[in-house]
N, CA, C and O of each residue as an XYZ file, in Angstrom:
720
protein
N       3.131     29.050    121.203
C       4.161     28.938    122.218
C       3.875     27.753    123.146
O       4.786     27.003    123.499
N       2.608     27.588    123.539
C       2.236     26.485    124.432
C       2.513     25.140    123.766
O       2.918     24.185    124.429
N       2.291     25.067    122.445
C       2.567     23.820    121.729
C       4.054     23.509    121.757
O       4.447     22.352    121.903
N       4.887     24.545    121.616
C       6.333     24.360    121.642
C       6.776     23.847    123.012
O       7.601     22.937    123.097
N       6.235     24.422    124.074
C       6.591     24.010    125.426
C       6.109     22.587    125.679
O       6.857     21.777    126.226
N       4.875     22.265    125.294
C       4.361     20.917    125.531
C       5.107     19.899    124.668
O       5.291     18.755    125.082
N       5.537     20.308    123.469
C       6.341     19.427    122.628
C       7.688     19.127    123.255
O       8.159     17.990    123.223
N       8.315     20.167    123.834
C       9.598     19.979    124.530
C       9.407     19.093    125.760
O      10.241     18.231    126.041
N       8.322     19.301    126.485
C       8.051     18.493    127.676
C       7.823     17.034    127.285
O       8.285     16.125    127.973
N       7.119     16.815    126.194
C       6.871     15.446    125.724
C       8.180     14.790    125.304
O       8.422     13.626    125.623
N       9.032     15.535    124.587
C      10.331     14.997    124.176
C      11.188     14.652    125.393
O      11.845     13.612    125.420
N      11.179     15.520    126.390
C      11.952     15.286    127.610
C      11.415     14.056    128.346
O      12.191     13.235    128.834
N      10.096     13.931    128.425
C       9.489     12.774    129.092
C       9.844     11.480    128.369
O      10.153     10.473    129.008
N       9.801     11.504    127.051
C      10.152     10.314    126.264
C      11.621      9.969    126.460
O      11.966      8.800    126.636
N      12.485     10.976    126.431
C      13.914     10.763    126.636
C      14.183     10.178    128.018
O      14.961      9.233    128.149
N      13.547     10.729    129.049
C      13.740     10.231    130.407
C      13.195      8.817    130.555
O      13.783      8.001    131.264
N      12.067      8.513    129.888
C      11.522      7.158    129.950
C      12.477      6.165    129.297
O      12.695      5.074    129.824
N      13.043      6.535    128.161
C      14.003      5.658    127.484
C      15.216      5.409    128.380
O      15.693      4.280    128.489
N      15.711      6.472    129.021
C      16.852      6.326    129.922
C      16.494      5.420    131.098
O      17.291      4.571    131.497
N      15.297      5.600    131.649
C      14.817      4.767    132.760
C      14.706      3.306    132.325
O      15.130      2.404    133.048
N      14.133      3.077    131.142
C      13.961      1.714    130.637
C      15.311      1.041    130.395
O      15.502     -0.114    130.774
N      16.246      1.754    129.768
C      17.569      1.181    129.484
C      18.322      0.891    130.782
O      18.928     -0.171    130.923
N      18.286      1.818    131.720
C      18.973      1.624    132.994
C      18.331      0.482    133.782
O      19.034     -0.327    134.388
N      17.011      0.415    133.776
C      16.306     -0.681    134.458
C      16.691     -2.026    133.866
O      16.938     -2.983    134.600
N      16.743     -2.103    132.539
C      17.123     -3.345    131.874
C      18.558     -3.731    132.239
O      18.828     -4.890    132.553
N      19.469     -2.769    132.199
C      20.866     -3.027    132.572
C      20.941     -3.555    134.009
O      21.606     -4.558    134.271
N      20.264     -2.882    134.929
C      20.295     -3.314    136.326
C      19.637     -4.674    136.507
O      20.100     -5.484    137.310
N      18.556     -4.935    135.765
C      17.884     -6.237    135.870
C      18.808     -7.361    135.396
O      18.873     -8.414    136.031
N      19.513     -7.151    134.302
C      20.449     -8.163    133.805
C      21.540     -8.413    134.851
O      21.880     -9.562    135.134
N      22.084     -7.342    135.422
C      23.153     -7.485    136.419
C      22.646     -8.142    137.699
O      23.259     -9.082    138.205
N      21.537     -7.651    138.213
C      20.965     -8.228    139.434
C      20.492     -9.652    139.148
O      20.633    -10.537    139.993
N      19.935     -9.871    137.966
C      19.502    -11.208    137.574
C      20.657    -12.197    137.542
O      20.494    -13.353    137.934
N      21.822    -11.756    137.079
C      23.001    -12.630    137.064
C      23.397    -13.015    138.486
O      23.768    -14.160    138.744
N      23.317    -12.063    139.401
C      23.642    -12.346    140.807
C      22.608    -13.310    141.392
O      22.966    -14.248    142.104
N      21.329    -13.080    141.095
C      20.269    -13.969    141.582
C      20.460    -15.383    141.010
O      20.297    -16.373    141.724
N      20.802    -15.468    139.732
C      21.037    -16.767    139.103
C      22.193    -17.497    139.785
O      22.099    -18.691    140.070
N      23.276    -16.779    140.043
C      24.416    -17.380    140.728
C      24.028    -17.839    142.140
O      24.369    -18.946    142.557
N      23.321    -16.987    142.858
C      22.887    -17.328    144.217
C      21.967    -18.538    144.188
O      22.087    -19.435    145.022
N      21.049    -18.564    143.231
C      20.119    -19.674    143.089
C      20.859    -20.981    142.798
O      20.556    -22.014    143.396
N      21.825    -20.936    141.882
C      22.599    -22.132    141.538
C      23.406    -22.626    142.731
O      23.484    -23.829    142.980
N      24.004    -21.699    143.468
C      24.806    -22.057    144.642
C      23.928    -22.685    145.723
O      24.286    -23.712    146.300
N      22.782    -22.068    145.993
C      21.889    -22.604    147.018
C      21.263    -23.929    146.579
O      21.007    -24.800    147.410
N      21.019    -24.079    145.284
C      20.444    -25.325    144.775
C      21.413    -26.490    145.015
O      20.987    -27.599    145.338
N      22.710    -26.233    144.856
C      23.709    -27.266    145.138
C      23.662    -27.698    146.598
O      23.980    -28.841    146.926
N      23.263    -26.779    147.471
C      23.154    -27.086    148.897
C      21.773    -27.636    149.249
O      21.475    -27.881    150.418
N      20.926    -27.829    148.220
C      19.595    -28.387    148.453
C      18.554    -27.368    148.869
O      17.511    -27.729    149.415
N      18.831    -26.088    148.614
C      17.904    -25.024    149.000
C      17.361    -24.381    147.731
O      18.130    -23.906    146.897
N      16.046    -24.365    147.583
C      15.440    -23.725    146.421
C      15.405    -22.209    146.598
O      15.002    -21.720    147.653
N      15.820    -21.469    145.582
C      15.836    -20.004    145.669
C      15.779    -19.419    144.270
O      16.641    -19.699    143.437
N      14.784    -18.622    144.016
C      14.690    -17.866    142.761
C      13.691    -16.740    142.966
O      12.508    -16.988    143.198
N      14.155    -15.527    142.882
C      13.302    -14.368    143.098
C      13.429    -13.406    141.926
O      13.909    -12.285    142.090
N      13.002    -13.839    140.752
C      13.138    -13.015    139.555
C      12.282    -11.772    139.644
O      12.693    -10.703    139.192
N      11.083    -11.894    140.226
C      10.201    -10.727    140.353
C      10.816     -9.658    141.227
O      10.726     -8.469    140.923
N      11.442    -10.082    142.314
C      12.087     -9.114    143.215
C      13.248     -8.447    142.491
O      13.477     -7.252    142.678
N      13.991     -9.196    141.662
C      15.106     -8.609    140.903
C      14.581     -7.531    139.967
O      15.206     -6.482    139.814
N      13.431     -7.783    139.338
C      12.850     -6.791    138.420
C      12.405     -5.542    139.177
O      12.682     -4.421    138.752
N      11.719     -5.738    140.295
C      11.253     -4.593    141.095
C      12.452     -3.809    141.626
O      12.452     -2.578    141.604
N      13.473     -4.521    142.104
C      14.675     -3.858    142.625
C      15.362     -3.059    141.524
O      15.817     -1.941    141.764
N      15.441     -3.620    140.318
C      16.068     -2.914    139.196
C      15.309     -1.631    138.882
O      15.925     -0.590    138.658
N      13.983     -1.691    138.861
C      13.167     -0.500    138.588
C      13.367      0.559    139.669
O      13.516      1.745    139.376
N      13.367      0.110    140.914
C      13.528      1.036    142.036
C      14.915      1.678    142.035
O      15.033      2.889    142.221
N      15.957      0.885    141.828
C      17.315      1.429    141.802
C      17.509      2.375    140.625
O      18.185      3.396    140.753
N      16.917      2.040    139.477
C      17.010      2.927    138.310
C      16.370      4.273    138.629
O      16.917      5.318    138.275
N      15.222      4.259    139.290
C      14.566      5.522    139.657
C      15.439      6.317    140.625
O      15.579      7.532    140.481
N      16.028      5.635    141.611
C      16.914      6.315    142.556
C      18.095      6.956    141.826
O      18.463      8.093    142.122
N      18.686      6.235    140.879
C      19.837      6.762    140.135
C      19.423      7.982    139.323
O      20.154      8.972    139.275
N      18.261      7.921    138.686
C      17.817      9.065    137.890
C      17.498     10.275    138.763
O      17.689     11.413    138.335
N      17.021     10.044    139.963
C      16.812     11.152    140.907
C      18.167     11.778    141.246
O      18.301     13.001    141.271
N      19.163     10.937    141.503
C      20.519     11.436    141.789
C      21.095     12.218    140.622
O      21.743     13.247    140.816
N      20.860     11.732    139.413
C      21.344     12.459    138.229
C      20.639     13.798    138.093
O      21.262     14.794    137.725
N      19.335     13.831    138.390
C      18.584     15.086    138.312
C      19.117     16.095    139.335
O      19.047     17.304    139.116
N      19.645     15.590    140.444
C      20.227     16.455    141.476
C      21.695     16.781    141.183
O      22.352     17.471    141.963
N      22.201     16.282    140.056
C      23.579     16.520    139.609
C      24.613     15.997    140.608
O      25.647     16.626    140.831
N      24.321     14.835    141.207
C      25.287     14.219    142.111
C      26.459     13.666    141.313
O      26.308     13.304    140.146
N      27.597     13.605    141.928
C      28.771     12.984    141.326
C      29.532     13.850    140.342
O      30.435     13.361    139.663
N      29.192     15.110    140.253
C      29.898     16.013    139.320
C      31.156     16.525    139.999
O      31.115     17.489    140.765
N      32.253     15.882    139.716
C      33.526     16.272    140.293
C      34.637     15.697    139.430
O      34.385     14.792    138.635
N      35.791     16.171    139.558
C      36.950     15.684    138.815
C      36.750     15.831    137.308
O      37.240     15.009    136.534
N      36.032     16.875    136.888
C      35.723     17.076    135.485
C      36.929     17.241    134.585
O      36.846     16.951    133.392
N      38.050     17.698    135.124
C      39.231     17.910    134.288
C      40.253     16.781    134.425
O      41.345     16.865    133.863
N      39.915     15.744    135.153
C      40.814     14.616    135.383
C      40.589     13.521    134.334
O      39.566     13.529    133.649
N      41.533     12.579    134.199
C      41.290     11.430    133.328
C      39.987     10.729    133.736
O      39.623     10.742    134.912
N      39.296     10.128    132.793
C      37.947      9.591    133.017
C      37.852      8.566    134.145
O      36.767      8.378    134.697
N      38.931      7.908    134.503
C      38.862      6.905    135.564
C      38.421      7.533    136.886
O      37.649      6.925    137.628
N      38.902      8.749    137.194
C      38.589      9.375    138.482
C      37.132      9.815    138.582
O      36.485      9.495    139.579
N      36.584     10.530    137.604
C      35.162     10.844    137.717
C      34.286      9.589    137.657
O      33.222      9.544    138.274
N      34.732      8.576    136.918
C      33.961      7.334    136.834
C      33.881      6.647    138.195
O      32.797      6.263    138.634
N      35.021      6.490    138.864
C      35.031      5.836    140.176
C      34.290      6.671    141.221
O      33.557      6.131    142.050
N      34.484      7.984    141.174
C      33.789      8.872    142.110
C      32.277      8.796    141.906
O      31.517      8.675    142.867
N      31.852      8.867    140.651
C      30.432      8.814    140.304
C      29.826      7.494    140.797
O      28.749      7.487    141.392
N      30.527      6.368    140.545
C      30.036      5.064    140.989
C      29.929      5.020    142.506
O      28.953      4.496    143.044
N      30.926      5.568    143.202
C      30.910      5.562    144.664
C      29.775      6.424    145.210
O      29.049      5.991    146.104
N      29.614      7.630    144.685
C      28.554      8.525    145.158
C      27.182      7.892    144.937
O      26.303      7.986    145.793
N      27.005      7.247    143.784
C      25.715      6.624    143.510
C      25.518      5.357    144.340
O      24.380      5.013    144.660
N      26.584      4.660    144.692
C      26.462      3.536    145.618
C      25.951      4.038    146.963
O      25.039      3.448    147.543
N      26.534      5.119    147.456
C      26.093      5.701    148.728
C      24.632      6.147    148.624
O      23.837      5.884    149.526
N      24.280      6.817    147.531
C      22.891      7.245    147.330
C      21.950      6.044    147.355
O      20.915      6.080    148.021
N      22.302      4.982    146.634
C      21.441      3.796    146.601
C      21.321      3.153    147.978
O      20.243      2.694    148.353
N      22.404      3.116    148.725
C      22.347      2.559    150.081
C      21.431      3.390    150.985
O      20.618      2.844    151.731
N      21.574      4.708    150.908
C      20.747      5.585    151.750
C      19.267      5.456    151.370
O      18.421      5.253    152.241
N      18.953      5.572    150.082
C      17.551      5.512    149.664
C      16.950      4.128    149.851
O      15.774      4.010    150.194
N      17.737      3.074    149.631
C      17.242      1.712    149.860
C      16.997      1.485    151.347
O      16.032      0.819    151.723
N      17.856      2.028    152.186
C      17.661      1.917    153.635
C      16.368      2.611    154.049
O      15.583      2.057    154.818
N      16.144      3.814    153.545
C      14.901      4.539    153.852
C      13.691      3.736    153.370
O      12.691      3.619    154.078
N      13.793      3.185    152.158
C      12.696      2.387    151.599
C      12.425      1.166    152.478
O      11.272      0.898    152.816
N      13.469      0.423    152.852
C      13.290     -0.785    153.660
C      12.776     -0.464    155.058
O      11.968     -1.213    155.608
N      13.236      0.642    155.637
C      12.713      1.040    156.951
C      11.231      1.404    156.862
O      10.456      1.092    157.766
N      10.843      2.063    155.775
C       9.432      2.423    155.573
C       8.573      1.174    155.404
O       7.505      1.066    156.006
N       9.036      0.236    154.590
C       8.298     -1.019    154.385
C       8.222     -1.786    155.702
O       7.172     -2.322    156.057
N       9.340     -1.834    156.421
C       9.347     -2.515    157.715
C       8.385     -1.893    158.699
O       7.733     -2.599    159.469
N       8.292     -0.570    158.680
C       7.359      0.130    159.562
C       5.916     -0.240    159.226
O       5.099     -0.473    160.117
N       5.616     -0.290    157.931
C       4.264     -0.667    157.491
C       3.913     -2.103    157.883
O       2.764     -2.402    158.211
N       4.914     -2.987    157.847
C       4.678     -4.402    158.161
C       5.033     -4.744    159.604
O       5.066     -5.917    159.973
N       5.295     -3.734    160.413
C       5.608     -3.897    161.842
C       6.795     -4.838    162.062
O       6.781     -5.665    162.974
N       7.833     -4.699    161.208
C       9.069     -5.475    161.349
C      10.017     -4.730    162.261
O      10.018     -3.499    162.280
N      10.826     -5.452    163.019
C      11.862     -4.782    163.815
C      12.854     -4.049    162.895
O      13.098     -4.485    161.770
N      13.410     -2.955    163.372
C      14.342     -2.142    162.593
C      15.542     -2.981    162.143
O      16.013     -2.828    161.016
N      16.035     -3.859    163.009
C      17.189     -4.694    162.676
C      16.878     -5.580    161.467
O      17.729     -5.754    160.594
N      15.677     -6.137    161.411
C      15.289     -6.972    160.266
C      15.199     -6.137    158.988
O      15.600     -6.582    157.913
N      14.669     -4.928    159.124
C      14.571     -4.047    157.954
C      15.948     -3.677    157.435
O      16.173     -3.671    156.225
N      16.873     -3.367    158.338
C      18.228     -3.019    157.933
C      18.939     -4.203    157.286
O      19.725     -4.017    156.357
N      18.675     -5.410    157.762
C      19.289     -6.606    157.178
C      18.810     -6.821    155.738
O      19.510     -7.442    154.939
N      17.615     -6.307    155.403
C      17.087     -6.436    154.043
C      17.861     -5.573    153.047
O      17.837     -5.842    151.846
N      18.544     -4.542    153.537
C      19.258     -3.625    152.648
C      20.457     -4.313    152.006
O      20.575     -4.320    150.781
N      21.335     -4.884    152.797
C      22.555     -5.472    152.235
C      22.975     -6.760    152.918
O      23.932     -7.399    152.479
N      22.297     -7.156    153.968
C      22.637     -8.397    154.657
C      22.804     -8.189    156.144
O      22.720     -7.071    156.652
N      23.045     -9.301    156.833
C      23.095     -9.224    158.294
C      24.504     -9.356    158.866
O      24.709     -9.128    160.058
N      25.476     -9.722    158.032
C      26.855     -9.812    158.521
C      27.718     -8.814    157.757
O      27.357     -8.362    156.670
N      28.855     -8.482    158.343
C      29.756     -7.533    157.688
C      30.195     -8.042    156.320
O      30.226     -7.280    155.353
N      30.536     -9.334    156.236
C      30.990     -9.894    154.966
C      29.894     -9.822    153.906
O      30.172     -9.530    152.743
N      28.664    -10.087    154.300
C      27.549    -10.014    153.352
C      27.324     -8.573    152.898
O      27.141     -8.321    151.707
N      27.337     -7.635    153.827
C      27.164     -6.218    153.495
C      28.283     -5.759    152.566
O      28.028     -5.098    151.560
N      29.516     -6.109    152.904
C      30.660     -5.720    152.077
C      30.542     -6.293    150.669
O      30.772     -5.585    149.688
N      30.183     -7.575    150.565
C      30.095     -8.201    149.233
C      28.973     -7.601    148.403
O      29.140     -7.406    147.199
N      27.827     -7.301    149.020
C      26.724     -6.661    148.290
C      27.145     -5.271    147.808
O      26.866     -4.896    146.669
N      27.808     -4.518    148.665
C      28.279     -3.177    148.279
C      29.312     -3.260    147.158
O      29.271     -2.462    146.222
N      30.228     -4.209    147.244
C      31.247     -4.373    146.211
C      30.607     -4.755    144.874
O      30.960     -4.195    143.836
N      29.682     -5.690    144.895
C      28.993     -6.092    143.656
C      28.240     -4.907    143.069
O      28.299     -4.674    141.862
N      27.539     -4.162    143.903
C      26.781     -3.010    143.394
C      27.723     -1.950    142.843
O      27.435     -1.338    141.814
N      28.841     -1.728    143.514
C      29.826     -0.773    143.009
C      30.324     -1.213    141.633
O      30.418     -0.399    140.714
N      30.644     -2.501    141.492
C      31.129     -3.024    140.216
C      30.064     -2.938    139.125
O      30.397     -2.773    137.951
N      28.800     -3.048    139.495
C      27.702     -2.876    138.534
C      27.610     -1.417    138.108
O      27.305     -1.121    136.953
N      27.873     -0.504    139.044
C      27.762      0.929    138.747
C      28.937      1.469    137.927
O      28.791      2.488    137.252
N      30.093      0.810    137.972
C      31.270      1.333    137.264
C      31.036      1.434    135.750
O      31.294      2.498    135.188
N      30.563      0.385    135.060
C      30.344      0.553    133.608
C      29.294      1.622    133.288
O      29.453      2.390    132.339
N      28.233      1.666    134.076
C      27.218      2.700    133.875
C      27.837      4.084    134.065
O      27.603      4.992    133.267
N      28.623      4.237    135.123
C      29.271      5.519    135.412
C      30.249      5.907    134.311
O      30.334      7.075    133.934
N      30.980      4.933    133.801
C      31.922      5.202    132.711
C      31.171      5.699    131.477
O      31.617      6.627    130.802
N      30.041      5.080    131.192
C      29.239      5.491    130.040
C      28.730      6.925    130.232
O      28.772      7.730    129.301
N      28.251      7.239    131.437
C      27.749      8.585    131.732
C      28.880      9.605    131.618
O      28.705     10.658    131.005
N      30.036      9.298    132.204
C      31.172     10.228    132.160
C      31.688     10.413    130.737
O      32.048     11.524    130.349
N      31.725      9.344    129.965
C      32.123      9.452    128.569
C      31.115     10.295    127.791
O      31.489     11.085    126.924
N      29.838     10.119    128.109
C      28.795     10.922    127.468
C      28.929     12.397    127.779
O      28.580     13.239    126.952
N      29.434     12.724    128.970
C      29.646     14.129    129.322
C      30.777     14.740    128.494
O      30.770     15.939    128.216
N      31.742     13.918    128.104
C      32.871     14.405    127.311
C      32.499     14.483    125.838
O      32.718     15.505    125.188
N      31.936     13.402    125.314
C      31.623     13.329    123.882
C      30.258     13.916    123.530
O      30.014     14.285    122.381
N      29.392     13.998    124.498
C      27.995     14.320    124.259
C      27.201     13.018    124.361
O      27.619     11.987    123.836
N      26.077     13.073    125.027
C      25.295     11.858    125.278
C      24.891     11.155    123.989
O      24.994      9.932    123.889
N      24.432     11.918    123.003
C      23.989     11.310    121.744
C      25.152     10.642    121.016
O      24.983      9.581    120.415
N      26.330     11.262    121.070
C      27.504     10.688    120.402
C      27.928      9.395    121.090
O      28.272      8.425    120.414
N      27.911      9.366    122.416
C      28.275      8.143    123.144
C      27.292      7.025    122.814
O      27.703      5.885    122.593
N      26.012      7.338    122.778
C      24.997      6.338    122.422
C      25.222      5.848    121.004
O      25.151      4.648    120.738
N      25.493      6.768    120.096
C      25.735      6.395    118.696
C      26.938      5.465    118.589
O      26.875      4.439    117.912
N      28.037      5.821    119.258
C      29.248      5.015    119.189
C      29.064      3.624    119.794
O      29.604      2.650    119.268
N      28.322      3.516    120.876
C      28.130      2.230    121.539
C      27.086      1.360    120.854
O      27.258      0.145    120.761
N      26.012      1.967    120.377
C      24.867      1.164    119.955
C      24.490      1.277    118.481
O      23.666      0.499    118.000
N      25.074      2.226    117.756
C      24.654      2.399    116.364
C      25.821      2.143    115.420
O      25.787      1.194    114.636
N      26.850      2.978    115.486
C      27.971      2.833    114.564
C      29.220      3.468    115.141
O      29.169      4.527    115.767
N      30.348      2.797    114.918
C      31.632      3.372    115.318
C      32.211      4.260    114.226
O      33.188      4.976    114.445
N      31.602      4.204    113.051
C      32.085      5.033    111.942
C      31.976      6.504    112.332
O      31.023      6.896    113.004
N      32.941      7.319    111.918
C      32.887      8.746    112.247
C      31.591      9.374    111.740
O      31.148      9.096    110.626
N      31.004     10.206    112.556
C      29.782     10.911    112.191
C      30.192     12.168    111.430
O      30.904     13.012    111.974
N      29.757     12.304    110.187
C      30.150     13.492    109.415
C      29.628     14.791    110.029
O      30.162     15.863    109.748
N      28.589     14.706    110.865
C      28.044     15.908    111.489
C      28.923     16.394    112.638
O      28.839     17.553    113.047
N      29.773     15.494    113.159
C      30.662     15.872    114.261
C      32.012     16.232    113.683
O      32.652     15.419    113.015
N      32.434     17.438    113.939
C      33.721     17.911    113.411
C      34.850     17.450    114.314
O      34.643     17.140    115.487
N      36.032     17.412    113.752
C      37.208     17.037    114.514
C      37.374     17.990    115.691
O      37.256     19.207    115.548
N      37.650     17.409    116.862
C      37.910     18.232    118.049
C      39.378     18.614    118.065
O      40.236     17.798    117.729
N      39.674     19.834    118.449
C      41.084     20.217    118.540
C      41.781     19.404    119.637
O      41.191     19.125    120.681
N      43.031     19.032    119.393
C      43.780     18.207    120.364
C      44.222     19.007    121.544
O      44.860     18.470    122.449
């Protein structure tokens, strides 16, 4: 019995690690694209800027925050509505979660480094309303495809959604026709 439980725990740990790795990679590509754009724009103005390491750390941290939110079953609403509504709701709830947890993280780091609270808060999304709004909008847009994939996985089954996106679109003979 103990072997069965430890085998299930190992399978769950491997599954969660794969999900963490895939989500981290997705976030790194998205955040990396924003960093690349920012770097190119600032370079045109004669300012050197490239923080690839920070993009990687941020992607890992945000992925962990998202998985914590999923473990808490956040964003479960509009289950009987067309997929657009749960997708947008899920993306919005996770944007709020990321803002709250990132704010707590930045305030903690600021406290350790004896930074003023205002400076720590500016590290979260920026120091002006337009900067904060644009960062939130970009993050929301990054979360929408992820949220759509998660919501679709809830309808089709996670393994089926993964199979359809990454393995084959051909019908799986193991999956029977769903009644209309």
